Structures are given as structure tokens and as C-alpha cells.
C-alpha positions as CSV (number, residue, x, y, z in Angstrom):
1,M,-61.8,-43.0,39.4
2,E,-60.7,-39.3,39.2
3,P,-59.1,-38.2,35.9
4,N,-55.7,-37.3,37.6
5,S,-55.6,-40.3,40.0
6,R,-53.0,-42.1,37.9
7,R,-50.6,-39.2,38.0
8,P,-47.8,-39.5,40.6
9,S,-48.2,-37.4,43.7
10,P,-45.8,-34.4,44.0
11,G,-42.6,-35.3,45.8
12,S,-42.9,-39.0,45.1
13,P,-40.0,-40.9,43.5
14,T,-41.9,-41.2,40.3
15,S,-42.7,-37.5,40.2
16,L,-39.1,-36.6,40.8
17,K,-38.0,-39.0,38.0
18,E,-40.4,-37.4,35.6
19,A,-39.3,-33.9,36.5
20,N,-35.6,-35.0,35.9
21,Q,-36.6,-36.5,32.6
22,E,-38.4,-33.3,31.6
23,R,-35.3,-31.2,32.6
24,L,-33.0,-33.3,30.5
25,L,-35.4,-33.4,27.5
26,E,-35.8,-29.6,27.6
27,A,-32.0,-29.2,27.6
28,L,-31.8,-31.4,24.5
29,R,-34.7,-29.6,22.9
30,F,-32.8,-26.3,23.4
31,A,-29.3,-27.4,22.3
32,G,-30.0,-30.3,19.9
33,T,-27.1,-32.4,20.9
34,M,-25.1,-32.5,24.1
35,T,-22.6,-34.8,25.8
36,Q,-23.7,-36.5,29.0
37,A,-21.3,-34.3,30.9
38,E,-22.7,-31.2,29.3
39,L,-26.2,-32.4,30.2
40,A,-25.2,-32.8,33.8
41,R,-23.7,-29.3,33.9
42,F,-26.6,-27.7,32.0
43,T,-29.4,-29.3,34.1
44,G,-27.7,-29.5,37.4
45,L,-28.5,-33.2,37.7
46,A,-26.0,-35.7,39.1
47,P,-23.9,-37.5,36.5
48,S,-25.3,-40.8,37.6
49,T,-28.9,-39.5,37.3
50,V,-28.1,-38.3,33.7
51,S,-26.6,-41.7,32.8
52,N,-29.7,-43.5,34.1
53,I,-32.1,-41.3,32.3
54,V,-30.2,-41.4,29.1
55,R,-30.0,-45.2,29.3
56,E,-33.7,-45.6,29.9
57,L,-34.8,-43.1,27.2
58,T,-32.4,-44.5,24.7
59,A,-33.9,-48.0,25.2
60,S,-37.3,-46.6,24.7
61,G,-36.3,-45.0,21.4
62,L,-36.7,-41.4,22.6
63,L,-32.9,-40.6,22.6
64,R,-30.0,-41.6,20.3
65,V,-26.5,-41.9,21.6
66,S,-23.3,-41.9,19.6
67,P,-19.6,-41.8,20.4
68,T,-17.8,-38.5,20.1
69,V,-14.7,-36.7,21.4
70,S,-14.9,-33.7,23.8
71,H,-11.8,-31.9,25.1
72,G,-9.7,-34.7,23.7
73,R,-11.5,-37.5,25.6
74,T,-14.1,-40.1,24.5
75,A,-17.6,-39.0,25.3
76,Q,-21.2,-39.9,24.5
77,A,-23.2,-37.4,22.3
78,V,-26.9,-37.5,23.2
79,R,-29.7,-36.3,20.9
80,L,-33.4,-36.7,20.5
81,S,-34.0,-39.6,18.1
82,R,-35.9,-39.3,14.9
83,G,-38.3,-41.9,16.3
84,A,-39.3,-39.3,18.9
85,G,-40.7,-37.1,16.2
86,V,-39.9,-34.6,13.5
87,L,-40.5,-30.9,13.0
88,V,-41.9,-28.9,10.1
89,A,-40.5,-25.4,9.3
90,A,-42.2,-23.1,6.7
91,D,-40.6,-19.8,5.7
92,F,-42.8,-17.5,3.6
93,G,-41.2,-14.7,1.6
94,H,-42.7,-12.0,-0.6
95,R,-42.7,-14.4,-3.6
96,H,-41.4,-17.7,-2.3
97,L,-42.1,-20.5,0.2
98,T,-39.5,-22.8,1.7
99,V,-40.5,-25.9,3.7
100,A,-38.2,-28.2,5.6
101,I,-38.5,-31.4,7.7
102,A,-36.0,-31.7,10.6
103,D,-35.4,-34.1,13.4
104,L,-35.6,-32.9,17.0
105,A,-31.9,-32.2,17.1
106,Y,-32.6,-29.5,14.3
107,E,-30.9,-31.5,11.6
108,V,-32.6,-30.7,8.3
109,L,-33.6,-34.0,6.6
110,G,-35.4,-32.6,3.6
111,L,-36.2,-29.2,2.0
112,E,-38.2,-27.8,-0.9
113,R,-38.6,-24.2,-2.2
114,I,-41.2,-22.9,-4.6
115,E,-42.2,-19.6,-6.1
116,L,-45.5,-18.0,-5.0
117,D,-47.6,-15.2,-6.3
118,W,-47.2,-12.2,-4.0
119,N,-50.9,-11.8,-3.6
120,H,-51.9,-15.4,-2.9
121,R,-54.5,-16.1,-0.3
122,V,-53.7,-17.7,3.0
123,H,-55.6,-20.9,2.3
124,D,-53.6,-21.3,-1.0
125,G,-50.3,-20.8,0.9
126,L,-51.2,-23.3,3.6
127,A,-52.3,-25.8,0.9
128,E,-48.8,-25.6,-0.6
129,V,-47.3,-26.2,2.8
130,D,-49.4,-29.3,3.3
131,R,-48.5,-30.6,-0.1
132,M,-44.8,-30.0,0.4
133,V,-44.8,-31.7,3.8
134,D,-46.5,-34.8,2.4
135,A,-44.0,-34.9,-0.5
136,L,-41.0,-34.5,1.8
137,L,-42.2,-37.0,4.3
138,A,-42.8,-39.5,1.6
139,S,-39.3,-39.0,0.1
140,L,-37.8,-39.5,3.6
141,G,-39.9,-42.6,4.4
142,I,-41.4,-40.9,7.5
143,G,-45.0,-41.2,8.5
144,R,-47.2,-38.2,9.1
145,E,-47.9,-39.3,12.6
146,L,-44.2,-38.6,13.6
147,V,-44.7,-34.8,12.9
148,V,-44.9,-33.3,16.5
149,G,-44.9,-29.6,15.7
150,A,-44.5,-26.9,13.1
151,G,-43.1,-23.4,13.0
152,M,-43.9,-20.8,10.4
153,G,-42.2,-17.5,9.5
154,L,-44.1,-14.6,7.8
155,P,-42.9,-11.2,6.6
156,A,-45.4,-9.4,8.8
157,P,-46.0,-8.5,12.4
158,I,-47.9,-11.0,14.4
159,D,-50.2,-9.6,17.1
160,V,-49.3,-11.6,20.3
161,R,-52.7,-10.9,21.8
162,T,-54.8,-12.3,19.0
163,G,-52.4,-14.3,16.8
164,Q,-53.6,-12.3,13.8
165,V,-51.3,-11.3,11.0
166,G,-50.9,-7.5,11.1
167,A,-50.2,-4.8,8.5
168,P,-48.0,-3.8,6.9
169,S,-47.4,-7.2,5.4
170,Q,-45.6,-8.5,2.4
171,L,-48.5,-11.0,2.2
172,P,-51.7,-9.0,1.8
173,G,-53.8,-12.1,1.5
174,W,-52.9,-13.0,5.1
175,V,-53.6,-9.8,7.0
176,G,-56.2,-10.2,9.8
177,V,-56.2,-14.0,9.9
178,D,-55.0,-16.2,12.8
179,A,-52.3,-18.0,10.8
180,A,-51.3,-20.4,13.5
181,A,-54.8,-21.6,14.1
182,L,-55.5,-22.1,10.4
183,A,-52.1,-23.9,9.9
184,A,-52.7,-26.2,12.9
185,E,-56.1,-27.1,11.5
186,R,-54.6,-27.9,8.1
187,L,-51.5,-29.8,9.3
188,G,-53.1,-31.5,12.4
189,V,-50.1,-30.5,14.7
190,P,-49.3,-27.6,17.0
191,V,-48.1,-24.6,14.9
192,R,-46.4,-21.5,16.1
193,V,-46.0,-18.4,13.9
194,D,-43.7,-15.4,14.2
195,N,-42.3,-12.6,12.1
196,D,-39.4,-13.7,9.9
197,A,-36.9,-11.2,11.4
198,N,-37.7,-12.5,14.9
199,L,-36.9,-16.1,13.7
200,G,-33.7,-14.9,12.1
201,A,-32.7,-13.4,15.5
202,L,-33.5,-16.6,17.3
203,A,-31.4,-18.7,15.0
204,E,-28.4,-16.4,14.9
205,D,-28.5,-16.0,18.7
206,R,-28.5,-19.7,19.2
207,W,-26.2,-21.0,16.4
208,G,-24.8,-18.1,14.4
209,A,-23.3,-14.6,14.7
210,G,-25.2,-13.8,17.9
211,R,-23.5,-16.4,20.1
212,G,-22.1,-14.8,23.2
213,A,-24.0,-11.5,22.9
214,R,-26.3,-10.4,25.7
215,N,-28.4,-7.9,23.7
216,L,-28.6,-8.0,19.9
217,A,-30.5,-6.9,16.9
218,Y,-30.8,-9.0,13.8
219,L,-31.6,-6.9,10.6
220,K,-33.4,-8.7,7.8
221,L,-32.6,-6.5,4.7
222,S,-34.5,-8.0,1.8
223,D,-37.6,-6.9,-0.1
224,G,-39.0,-6.3,3.4
225,V,-36.9,-4.7,6.1
226,G,-37.3,-5.6,9.8
227,A,-35.3,-6.3,12.9
228,G,-35.5,-9.1,15.6
229,L,-34.4,-8.0,19.1
230,V,-33.0,-10.4,21.7
231,I,-32.5,-9.0,25.2
232,R,-30.5,-11.2,27.6
233,G,-31.2,-14.3,25.6
234,E,-35.0,-13.7,25.2
235,L,-36.8,-12.6,22.1
236,Y,-38.4,-9.2,22.7
237,Q,-41.7,-8.7,20.8
238,G,-43.1,-5.6,22.5
239,S,-46.6,-5.2,24.0
240,V,-48.4,-6.3,20.9
241,G,-45.7,-8.0,18.8
242,T,-44.5,-5.2,16.6
243,A,-41.1,-4.5,18.2
244,G,-38.4,-4.3,15.6
245,E,-40.3,-2.8,12.7
246,I,-37.2,-0.7,11.8
247,G,-38.2,-0.8,8.1
248,H,-41.0,1.7,8.9
249,A,-38.8,4.2,10.7
250,T,-39.4,7.6,9.0
251,M,-36.3,8.7,7.1
252,N,-37.9,11.5,5.0
253,E,-41.5,12.5,5.8
254,F,-41.9,13.8,2.2
255,G,-40.3,10.7,0.6
256,A,-41.8,7.9,-1.4
257,L,-45.1,6.4,-0.3
258,C,-44.6,3.2,1.7
259,R,-46.9,0.2,1.7
260,C,-47.7,1.0,5.4
261,G,-49.3,4.3,4.3
262,N,-46.5,6.6,5.5
263,R,-43.9,8.3,3.4
264,G,-40.1,8.0,3.4
265,C,-39.9,4.8,5.5
266,L,-36.5,3.1,5.5
267,E,-38.0,0.3,3.5
268,T,-38.8,2.6,0.6
269,M,-35.1,3.4,0.4
270,V,-33.3,0.1,1.0
271,A,-35.7,-2.7,0.1
272,T,-34.2,-4.9,-2.6
273,S,-37.0,-4.0,-5.0
274,A,-36.2,-0.3,-4.5
275,L,-32.5,-0.8,-5.2
276,L,-33.1,-2.8,-8.3
277,A,-35.6,-0.2,-9.5
278,Q,-32.9,2.5,-9.2
279,L,-30.6,0.5,-11.5
280,A,-33.2,-0.6,-14.0
281,P,-32.9,2.4,-16.4
282,H,-29.2,1.6,-17.1
283,H,-29.0,-2.1,-16.2
284,G,-32.4,-3.5,-17.2
285,D,-35.0,-5.1,-15.0
286,E,-33.5,-8.7,-15.0
287,L,-30.9,-8.0,-12.3
288,S,-30.8,-9.8,-8.9
289,I,-29.1,-8.5,-5.8
290,A,-26.5,-11.2,-6.4
291,D,-25.9,-9.6,-9.8
292,V,-25.6,-6.1,-8.3
293,V,-23.1,-7.3,-5.7
294,R,-21.0,-9.1,-8.4
295,L,-21.1,-6.0,-10.7
296,A,-20.2,-3.7,-7.8
297,R,-17.1,-5.9,-6.9
298,S,-16.0,-5.8,-10.6
299,G,-16.0,-2.0,-10.7
300,D,-19.5,-0.9,-11.7
301,V,-19.8,2.5,-10.0
302,A,-23.6,2.7,-10.1
303,C,-24.1,-0.7,-8.4
304,R,-21.5,0.2,-5.8
305,R,-23.1,3.6,-5.1
306,V,-26.6,2.0,-4.7
307,L,-25.3,-0.5,-2.2
308,E,-23.3,2.1,-0.2
309,D,-26.2,4.5,-0.1
310,A,-28.4,1.7,1.2
311,G,-25.8,1.0,3.9
312,H,-25.8,4.6,4.9
313,H,-29.6,4.8,5.2
314,V,-29.6,1.6,7.2
315,G,-26.8,3.0,9.4
316,V,-28.8,6.1,10.3
317,A,-31.7,4.0,11.4
318,V,-29.4,1.6,13.3
319,A,-27.7,4.6,15.0
320,N,-31.1,5.6,16.4
321,L,-31.7,1.9,17.4
322,C,-28.4,1.9,19.2
323,N,-29.2,5.2,21.0
324,V,-32.5,3.7,22.3
325,F,-31.8,0.0,22.6
326,N,-28.0,0.0,23.2
327,P,-27.2,-3.5,21.9
328,D,-23.8,-5.0,22.0
329,R,-24.2,-6.6,18.6
330,I,-25.9,-5.8,15.3
331,I,-26.2,-8.7,12.8
332,V,-26.9,-7.8,9.2
333,G,-28.9,-10.5,7.4
334,G,-31.2,-10.9,4.5
335,E,-30.4,-10.6,0.8
336,L,-28.2,-7.5,1.3
337,A,-26.0,-9.4,3.7
338,Q,-24.3,-11.0,0.7
339,A,-22.8,-7.5,-0.2
340,E,-20.9,-7.8,3.1
341,E,-18.5,-4.8,3.5
342,L,-20.0,-2.9,0.6
343,V,-23.0,-2.4,2.9
344,T,-21.7,-2.9,6.4
345,D,-18.8,-0.4,6.0
346,A,-21.4,2.3,5.2
347,V,-23.6,1.2,8.0
348,R,-20.7,1.4,10.4
349,R,-19.7,4.9,9.3
350,A,-23.2,6.2,9.7
351,V,-23.6,4.6,13.2
352,H,-20.4,6.2,14.4
353,R,-21.4,9.5,12.9
354,Q,-25.1,9.6,14.1
355,G,-25.0,7.5,17.3
356,I,-24.2,8.5,20.8
357,P,-20.5,7.9,21.1
358,S,-20.8,5.4,24.0
359,A,-23.5,3.4,22.2
360,A,-21.8,3.5,18.8
361,Q,-18.4,2.4,20.3
362,A,-19.9,-0.4,22.3
363,V,-21.8,-2.1,19.4
364,E,-20.2,-4.8,17.2
365,L,-21.5,-4.9,13.6
366,V,-21.3,-8.4,12.0
367,T,-22.8,-10.3,9.0
368,A,-25.2,-13.1,9.7
369,E,-23.5,-16.5,9.6
370,L,-26.5,-18.7,8.8
371,G,-27.5,-16.8,5.6
372,A,-30.8,-17.8,4.0
373,R,-31.2,-20.6,6.6
374,S,-31.7,-18.1,9.5
375,Q,-35.5,-17.8,9.2
376,L,-35.9,-21.6,8.5
377,L,-33.8,-22.6,11.5
378,G,-35.7,-20.0,13.7
379,A,-39.0,-21.6,12.6
380,L,-37.6,-25.0,13.8
381,V,-36.9,-23.4,17.2
382,I,-40.5,-22.3,17.7
383,A,-41.7,-25.6,16.2
384,S,-39.8,-27.4,18.9
385,D,-41.3,-25.0,21.6
386,G,-44.7,-26.0,20.4
387,A,-43.9,-29.7,20.4
388,S,-42.7,-29.8,24.0
389,S,-46.0,-31.3,25.4
390,A,-45.8,-34.2,22.9
391,L,-42.2,-34.8,23.7
392,L,-42.8,-34.8,27.5
393,A,-45.8,-37.1,27.1
394,A,-43.5,-39.5,25.2
395,A,-41.0,-39.4,28.1
396,R,-43.8,-40.3,30.6
397,T,-44.8,-43.3,28.6
398,A,-41.2,-44.5,28.0
399,E,-40.5,-48.0,29.3
400,P,-37.3,-48.4,31.4
401,A,-34.4,-50.4,30.0
402,E,-33.4,-53.8,31.3
403,P,-30.5,-53.6,33.7
404,A,-28.2,-55.4,31.2
405,D,-28.7,-52.8,28.5
406,A,-25.3,-51.4,27.6
407,A,-26.4,-49.0,24.9
408,V,-25.1,-46.1,26.9
409,A,-21.6,-46.0,28.3
410,P,-20.9,-44.5,31.7
411,L,-20.9,-40.7,31.8
412,G,-17.9,-39.3,29.9
413,T,-16.5,-35.9,29.5
């Protein structure tokens, strides 16, 4: 028998049913939770078709349905069930690692954060991810076999041609390796990897301050500085994956030496480590950015000046970004976002002074809504993308419900 002889022929009722199931599952994978009426509108499927698919996949354990209220009327909220699988998200920072387990509706079930040496090697970092995943799954009572995909954020550009971690990177022990391949080998599931600013942009675009924007830039202002660009709802990575490296825009060609090898990059002026170093002679070396913000709000003129200067420098770079990219929204995220107007007011002034008037007037400047969760939630998005094949395979093997099954009510609002 030929390998594909068991697959339904194109255009057959079975093939059409599978295509409709896939369309519905992809909608839920994108949104997390939707009412049956929203699923019908989003997918273009008939309400009766949606009800039948939801009924069958709920009986098979792939979907979970619960009562809700939409527009003042009783409705059925549909989401992918935990039994359909869970996702792993790993967010590497300069000196930390956060790992989360979430269901396929993007609800975080468990989370752990640890400190890391900045110069750790890639295999050490992945070993920590593996250990943390095991510990979290055990605490949740979830078997390892239910992990269907993983997403990982790194403070470095990822070459889309080779998958290799590029330089400059906040993780020198990772440069030149195919992080996704190594992580997949270690975890035993599909793994997707991207730059942390890109992941922040994905999350804010879907659930946070980017909702409703057509073209946006998410700025991650932390010890590393970068931007994630979303154009008409799609992440823009450039030809090799380095789009958005705003932290290495040259601000002063005779300035401080940057880790990328150039001088006077924006990152040398506004990275959190650079700001804390400026304050160390008078405030000591134990300050955090949260301390700086608190002191600035209580009247400390040095802390306020450092934050406002950082906002000005970011604003000059953003003005150039607006002139070239012309986004309708700029989202300020990362550690500096907690300073809110102390930074964003200075950014706004510089944008209006340095930018082309039409571009500067058109852009809206806002603070990230998801905070430190942005990168982690973005990692879940790409983890879900990588898990699509497993999810669709589960749909194909789902057994239909008995006609008497009343787990799903008729399509509501």
C-alpha cells in the first residue's frame, strides 16, 4: 500500500472536514479563546459547521468549552484544552532565565526565574531550561509527553538563513550556534527561537499596547536595546533577521566603545548598565533601575536627569526610525518603561523636534502594557506556531462524538 493511500482525496467530504477543523484550530491557536460566534466570523465557516466541529473536538478532548457572556447574551467560550498539549516558553536575559509552562490558550500555568552568569555557555543554559521544565511539569502534574512545542527568546539577532545566533549578543557563549536545533535536541519537541525585542513586539501587538495599530515598533530598553517591527500585522525581520537593531544606531562616532565594535551606539548611552554607572559615583553601585525611578520621583535631580537624558537619546533614534519606517505607534518596553513619563516625555519631545513633521505627528507613543511578560508571551506565540503540526495531527485522529453528546450548546452570540 502506498504511504499516502490512507489520506482522504482532495475535495472529498473527509478532506473538507479536516480542512474546516484545521481552520478552526488555527483560529484558536491565534486567539487563545473565542466564542463560537467569533469563530464563525473569524473562519468564515457556517455557524452550524462550527458547532459540529466544536462538539466533536470537545468530545475527543482537544477543545474545552465553558459558558460566558458576550454582548450581554449567554455564549460558549471555546479554547484548546490542556489535554491537547502544553507549551514551553524560555526568556533569556543578560543575567537571568525565565521559563514558563502554558496551555494552548496561552494561560501561564507555572513559571520560574533564576539568575545566570552572563558568560555561561549555550549547553549550560539549555540544561537549566530542561531542569526547570521538568520541575514545573512535576509541580503541575503534567507529563512531559504533553509538551508540544517551545519558544525561546534571546537578547541577540537570529540569522533567519542559518538559525545561528549572531553578534552582537548579550550572551557571548551562544554566538554562532543554531540555538533552536540544540534546544529541540535537548527538549525533544519543536523549538523556535527569536530575538527578545521581536517577541515583545508580537505579544504587545496581539494582547497589549499594539492592538489596533497597523505598523508599530516595540522598543526594549534594558541592558540591551533593540526594537521589534510589526508591519500590517506581520513581524518584519529583514533579509537576514537583524531588522530593528536600533541599539546600534550611531549617535556619536567618537563616543564610548560598544560591544558591537563601533563607537557611540545608542546602547552605550541608554543601556541600564550605562545609566547605573553614571550614578554610581554619588549613589553607589547597588542601585537598580526601580531605585532610580523611585528616587527621581521623590526629587533626586541626578536620577531624574539621567532618565530624561536617556529619553532624549532614545527619542533622536526613534525620530530617525519614524522618518524611515513611519509607524503609527511606538511602544516603550523593557526596564526603562517603568519610568513612564520620565522617559517617554523626553522621547516625545525629541521625536517632534528631530522627526519629519508628518511622521512625528502621526506616531503615537505609549508604554508597553504587558511589562516583563512581553517577551515570555511572545515566546509562547512562536512556540504555538511550531506546535501547529502536532495540533493538526491530533485533530485528524480525534474521534467524533456520539449524537447524544450535549457538552456543547447550540451556537450562541
